[in-house]
N, C-alpha and C positions, 0 to 999 in steps of 0.2 A: 410633322418630326420633330420631336423633344431640342428644348434647345442645346448649345453649347453647353451653358453652365449646368443643367440637368442632367445632362449625361454623367458630368464628371461629376456632381450628386451622388450619382444612382454606381458612379465606379469605386468611388471612396466609400459610401456603404455597404457595401460587396465585401467590397475588401477587407473591413474592420469585419465582416463576420467570419474569413474563409484565415485566419492569421492560425493559423498552425501551431500546435502544442508548446515550442519550441520556441516560440517567439511571445508566447507569457513567462510574468516574469516566474521563477524557478522560487520554489519554498528546499531548505535544505531540510534532508530526511534521513535520520534514519532506520534501519531493520533491522528487527534484531527476532530472534528464534519464535517459533509458533507453537505455542502450548495443546499439546496431543492430550486431547479430554478422557479420551476412552484409548483402546491396542487396534491397534491398524495394519491390514497386512502392508503399510508402508516403512521400512526400517526408518527410524528416524526422519518420520516426518516433518514435524516441526521445524526441526534444517532445513530441510528440505524444501518445504512451501519457504519457509521465507526469501530462500536462493532464489529461488523461482520466480516468484512475486518481484525481487531487488531486480532481477536482470528483465524483467517485464517492464516498471518502473523505468530503467533506464532507458530503452528500447522507446516506450512512449516519450521522455522527455522533458514531461510538466516537472518532474522533481528532481532537483538536483540529491544526488544518494549519496553517504557516505559511506567508508565505507562500512560492510554487514556488519554490523554491529556482539561479538560474542556473549549473550545476556549471564551465560554462568557464570566464566572467567571475572565480565562486568559487576557480575552481584558477590560474587567471594571479594575483589578489588576493594569495593564500596564498604566491606561488609555490609549490605541489602535485604543477608538470609538469601536462604536458595533452598529453598519453598518450591521450586515450579512456577508461582501463579507470580505475572506481575502484572499487578493492581496499577490504576491509572497513574495516581502517585507519584509510584516508585518512576513510574517511566517517564514518566515527567521528569525526573529527578534526574534518571537515565541522560534523558536528550539534555538539559542543562550541562551536565557534567563533560560532554563532548557537544557543544555545542552546536546544535540543532534546532530546528524552529520546529521537529514534531521527529514523534516514535512510530514507525509504522507498526503492528504486533499483531497477536488474534487466536483463536483456537481451530486447531481441526477434529472431527471427530467422524466415526466410523458409526453409522447403520445400516448393521444386513450387508449389502453392496453398496450402498451408497455410501458418497462422503460430503461432508457435508466443512465449508473452510469459510472462517467470518473473521477480516481483516478489518484494523480500523485505524487512522492516523491519530495519536494524545499530541496537543498542546506542551512543546517543552515548560512556559512559565505557566502553568494554570494547568495542566491532568486534563482537560478535557478536554473531551473527543466532539473530535473536528468531524469524521467522515467517519462513517458504520457500514459496512458493503457483507452481503452473505453471498455465498455462490457452492449447488451441490451438485458432485458430479454423479454418475451412474454407476463410472468404476476407477478403479487404479488409473488405469488406461483412456479416460478422460477423462483424469483430475490435472495434464499440463493447457489445452482448452481452455478451463475453467478461470484457470491464477489467472493465465490470460485478461480476464473477463473480469475478473476480479481489479485487478491493476486496471481496464479502461475506466469499471468503477470507480473506484476512489481517485482515481486519475478525472473525475467527471468527464469521461464517454461512454453514449449507451452503445446498447448491442448493434443496434443501425448504424451506425458509424463505421 
């Protein structure tokens, strides 16, 4: 029979591994519209993907999400150009302007009936890509589930969890 101190140590160690995502310190991030790399069967796909991803990130609770940032409005207000492309340096500048530590952005493209979504988190001070993950859905109908998988991956939760 293990000693009482060993039992308490094991409970303490096990409890540390069982911390929920809400117990971890939260990074303040903003989500901007994703870039549609080609014509997609989903109208306004970049905006929709960003909304779905922001909702999933809020549900997970790992990040503190500011309101979803309207990329076109920000680019116009800050005279950053309306090219539709958001490079890492511009994302970092937007993050600093809006008081967030990171910006979530990415791209979406359709190849045949398959849709690929890449999401990344960019550090607002350095412009460094902190995380980048991709998912692929077999159809538009399967896309919502893959956005959940992407949110989990960006939150360091694997598919098995």
